[in-house]
N, C-alpha and C positions, 0 to 999 in steps of 0.2 A: 503974861506968859503962863501957861498951865503946865503942871508937872505931868510927866508921862507915867501912866499906870501900867504895870506889867501883870502877867498872870499870877506871879508869886505874891503880888500885893492883895489879891482877892482874899476874903475871909475863908477859913477852912471849910465852913458849911457850904459855901458856893462851890469850892473845888470838889467837895464830896458829891454834890449834885451833878457836876460835870462828869466825874468819875463814874457815877451810877449810870449815866446815859451811855458812856463809852462801854461799860461792862455789859449793859443791856444789848448792845450790838454784838459783842463777842467777849466772853469772860476772859479769854486769853489776853485781852488788852490790858487787864489789870496787872498781869505779870510783866508786860512791856513797860508800863508806867513805873513800876518799882525801881527800874534801873536808871531813871532820869536824874533823881537827886534824893537826898535823905528825907526831905519833907514828903515827897511823893511816895517814897517807899513806906514811910510810916502811915500816910493817909490811905494807901492802897490796901492796907491790912485792916481797915476799919470794918467792924462786924456788920455794919449796915449795908455794906457792898456785897456781902457774901450770903444774903438771905435767899436770893434766887439765883441759881446758876443755869445759864443757857449755853448749851453746846450744840448749836445748829450745824448740821452737815459736817460733823467731825468724824470723818472716815478713819482717822488714825487714833482716835480716842479708844483706849483699851481699858480693861477692868483695873489693871494695876495703877494706871494714871488717874483714873476716876477715883479710886479708893484713896490714893495719896491726896488729891485735892480735897476730898471730903474729910479726911482726917485732920487736915490743916484748918478747915472751916467748921467750927463748932456750932455755928448759928444758922445753918442751912435749913430752910423750910420747904423749898421747891427746887427740883432739878428737872430740866427739860433736855431730853436726849433725842431730838428729832433727827432721823437719818444718820444715826451713829451705828454703823454696821457691826462693829466689834463688840458693842455692849448689848447683850441680849437679856432676856427675862431672867435667866439664871444668875447673871452678873448682878442685876438689880436686886434680886432676892437675897443674894449673898451679902451684898453691901448693907441692905436694910436690916438683915438679921444681925450683922456685926455691930451696927450702930445702936441697936436696941438692947444689946447686952450690957 
């Protein structure tokens, strides 16, 4: 008889790889994962997951929300804002200026 292996039994490095895949599909998924359990909440804040932020087709994403997410993520290297109608060049410039200070 073999023992049943659950998702929670996986090494944290494997879970982080899965989380990275899920975040690549839509960054908001990391926020959803945070509420599952304490372990997932801790893992979802790993800085490796927040290097690239993808916000595809986020019609409701506004400057204030984007600024809040970026203030929480100190390790961001790339942000993709394709089809985000409320985030214009002025918003991006303002956020970039604020981050460089």
